[in-house]
N, C-alpha and C positions, 0 to 999 in steps of 0.2 A: 759672407758671414750670415748664418741663419737668423731668422727673425727673433727667436727666443734668446740666442746668444747676444744679439745686438741690444735687446731690451735689458738683459742682465748687465751689459756694459754701461748702458745709460743709468741704471740704478746705482752701479758702482761709482760712476762719475758724480752723480748727485749726492751720494753719501759723503764724498770727499769735499765737493764744492758747495753743497746745499742748493745751488741753483745753476742753471746753464741756459744759454740761448740755443735756438735751433741752429743758427750758423756755427756756433762753437761745437755742438754735437756733430753736425755734419762734417766739419773739418776733422775732428778727432776720430770719427768712426768711418770716414770715407764713404758716406752715404748721402744721398740727395736730401734736400730739404723736405720734399714731400714724403719720403720714406720716414724721416725722423718724426715728422708731424703725425703720421699714422701710428708710429710706435708710441708717441706720447699720448695720443688719444686712447690707445689700448691700455696703457699703464694707468691712465687716469680712471678708466672704467673699472679697473680692478682695485681702485682705492690706494694705489701705490704712490702716486704723485699728484700734484696739483699743477695744471697748466697756468702759466702767466703770459702776459703780453710778449710774444716773441720767443717763448721758451717754457721752462718748467722749474718747479721747486719740489724738493723731496717732501713727501707727506710726513708731517710731524704732529702726533696726536697730543692733545691736552686733556680734554674731558672724554673723548671717545677712544675706543680701542682701535688700534691699527689693524689693517686687514691681515688675514692669515698669512698671505705671502710676504708681506712686510715683516711680520714677526719672525717668520722662518729665516729670513735673510739676515736679521740683526744678530750679531755676535754668534754666528753658527758654530765656530770652532769651540768657543767657550761652553756653549750649551751642550755640545756633544760630549765634552769631558764631564760636565756636571751630570748629564743624563747617565753616562756609564757608571759613575760613582754612586749615584742615587739608586740605580737598578741593583747594584751590589748589596744594598741593604735588605733586599726582598728575598725571602726564603720560599722554596716551593710549597705548594698547597696553601698559600695564604691569599688574602683578599686585600684590595687596595683601591682607594679613590685616586684618580688622576684628573686634575682640572683640564680646561680646554687650552692651556698655554702651549706654545711651541717648545718651551723648556721641558715641560712634562712629556711632550711628544718625543723629545730627544732621548728619553729613557727607553722608549718602546723597543728599539732593535736589541738592546742589551737584556731585555726580559726573556728573550728566546732561550729555550732550554730549561726554564724553571717550570716544571710540570705542575699542573693542577691549580694554576692561578685563576682568580676571578678579579677582573678589572672593571671598575665602574667609572664612567666619565660623563661629563656634560659637553664634550667636544665631538662634533661629527667627524672631523678629520682624525682625531686621535682614536676614535672608535674604529674607523676603517683601517688605520695602521695596526691596531691591536688585532683586528679580525683576520689579518694575514697570517697569524700564527694559530694553527688549529689546536694547540695545546692550551690556549688562553680562552677562558669563558668571558665573553664581553657583554657588559650590561651598560646600556645608555639611558641616561635620565630623560624623562619626558619634559616638555616645556616649549617655549617659543624660541625660534631660531633667530639669532642676531645676524643680519646681513653682513657679508664680507668675512666675518670671523668664524662663522659656523658653530658658535657656542650656543648652548641652550640655557635659558634663564626663566625666571618668573616664579609665581607662587606654586605651581605644580611641580617645578623642579625642586624647590626647597622642601616641599612636602615629601616627595619621593626620597630624597637624600636623607631626610630626618629619620626614616624607618630602617636605615641600614647601619651596620656596625662593623666596618672593615678593620683589618689589622693595621693598615697603614693609610696615611694620607700624604699625597705629594702635590703641592701647589707651588705656583710662582707668584710674583707680585709686580706692582708697578714701581714701588719705592721701599727702601729700607733705611731707617735712621735709628738712633739710640732710643727714640721714644716709641717706635713700633713699626708695623708693616702696613702699607697702604696700597690701594688699587685705584685705577682711573675711572671706573664706573660703579655706581651704586649696586647694580645688579650682580656684577662679578664679585664685588666685595662681599655681598650677602651669600653667594654660592660658596665662596671659600671659607667664610665663617662657619657655615653649616657643615661643610666637610670636616673641618677641624674639630667641631664640637662632637662629632659622632665617631671619631676614629681612635685607634690605638696610638701607634707612634706617628707623630706629626712632623713632617719634613718639609722645609722650605727650600726650593730650588731657585737660586738667585745669582745671576752673574754680577760681576763687580760694577757694571755700568749703572746698576740700581742703587749702589751705596750713596747715601746722602740725598737721594731723590724723594720728594714728598708729593703724593697724589692726594686727591680730594677726600677719598673715602677710606676710613680705617678698616683694616681686616682684623687685627688683633695687636696687643702689646707683644713684646719679644717673649714674654713668658708663655704665650699661647702656642709656641712651637717647641719641639724637643731637639731638633737637629737642623742646622743650616748647611747646605751643600753649595759651595761657591768655588770660583776659579782663582781667587786672590785673597790675601788676608784683608779683613775689613779695616777701615781706619780706626785709630785708637779709641775714640769715643764710642763707636759702635762695638768694637771688640770688648771693651770693658763692660758695656751694658749687656752684651750677650752673656758674658761670664757671670755677671750678677744675676741674670735671669735663669742661669743653669742650662743654657743652650749649648749643645755640642757642635763645634764647627769642624766640618770636613772640607779639606781643600783638594780640588781636582787638579793635580799637577799636570803641566804640559809635557807631553811625551817628547823625548829627544828624537831628532831626525835620524 
């Protein structure tokens, strides 16, 4: 098994078990203890796990953002469907904000073929993905780079974004309840508020794992968005609050095999 494949297997095991010892991982992956320990050290350096005595636990963020690779691995299938549906809202020759989230990044492959787009983002990874399409004009906000996530933030970022008026805004979030939309860090909450304030159509890309979750920093009330794109019907209290706020809900159906 290649190193990357083995490390992905380790992450998969930890997502299911939350923690595992070196001995358990060695037995499950038919690898030596020294090999597993090297893999765990590499994964910890990337911010994907935390090593514990004799093993490892999955990185679970509370106040800090998870690393870019963690976020990409979480709910990948759901994010892909959400991204495809979200991209379908965009018409050619328009402009859009995309935040630095992996959910917004899942939109990018489906933007191909929409000529004349201008995409503005505060995410280094999302900017690079957008730049692979020569038909898309890519604008990246200035600011301070947050380690691990590759997102830009700070006063310079907010000032730059405040001077733009794109047709669309696509953001994700850390949590969604009937009282509003929240994020895990003050800086990212401020970026997303600024994007929403300056945009035309305001779209929240949110997989169902965020329903009922509450993070520390408020982005906006439900009335602050026009459309929610998600992969499953929201719970009744959230669905009723969305209806009262006038938010259109679009469900990204799972494709049949």
